C-alpha positions, 0 to 999 in steps of 0.5 A: 512664257506668257506674262499676265498683266492687270491694268489699274486706272480710273480712266477707261480710255487709258486702260484701253490704250494700254490694252491695245499696246500690250495686246500686240505682244505675244508674251503679254496677256491682259487678264483683267482691269480695275478702275480704283485701288479697292478693285485692284486689291480684289482683282489681284487676289482673284487673278494673281497677275505677274505684273500690276500696272498701277495708276496713282490718283484714283477715287475710293483708294489711290494707287499708293494704298492699293500697292501697300495692301497688295505687297503686304499680302504678297511680298513678291507682287510686282507693281509697276506705277504708271503716272503723270509726272507733273501731277503726282506728288506721291512717288516716294511714298509709293516706292516705300509702299513696295512698288517695283518700278515707275514709268511715265504714262507718256513713255514710248510704247516700246519702253512700257513693254520693256518695263513690264518684262523687266518688272516681271523678271523680278528686277526694278526700274525707275524712269530717268525723270522719276529718278530725279524726282526721288532724289529731290524728295529724298534730299528734302527729308531728314537723313537716315543712315542705313546701317548696312552701308558700313558693310559695303566695299568701296566697289559696291558703294560705287555701284550703289551710287551709279544705280542711284544716278539711274545707270543700268547694269550695262552702263555701270559695267561699261564705266567700270570696265567689268562684265554685266555678270560682275555688276549683277553680283555686286548688286546682289551683294548690295541688296543682301547687305542693305536687306532691301527687296529690290533695286528701287529700295536700294536707291531710296536707302542711298539717297536717304543716307546722303551717300550721293556725291559728284564723284565719277565711278572708278 
């Protein structure tokens, strides 16, 4: 199955570089490009790509507003933010707008390809450096206790905390001595109880609610 991708960045050189990397993969197809958020919204409506690789800082309309409009029009839209970490102060807002993942523009090509495949499959992800940024931004905000947290079992809470630390399902399974299938089941229950659309939104809820501590997974 071919994954269709829309590249959104105001720098043509960056779009060309990403297109070269992704074009070498048999299961990825670049169906279009956009140089700003306005064009991105229009191109998504026209092309319905599986994944939108979105820059944040762009003229006319930034990636946050574009993401917000794209997800509002289609809640199942998959937006992967590709950002320059040091210059971007809007990561948390973009997550709230509905982005399904964050990667840094200087990530290894293989990581970018894997991220697109992950997001296309309906999963969410955060680069480790971005996870730390989300944590920092969350702790600066007023605590908002999510009502669904009270419904989580002790094991589900441990999984949520591990997710919020940036652990993958495989890493959580190894630490808990359970199968990845069991972890996936826990994650599914967490998303349902918190009534959030994906893993990223669950991580936001965890940090906003102040449930993170230094306790190891048990």
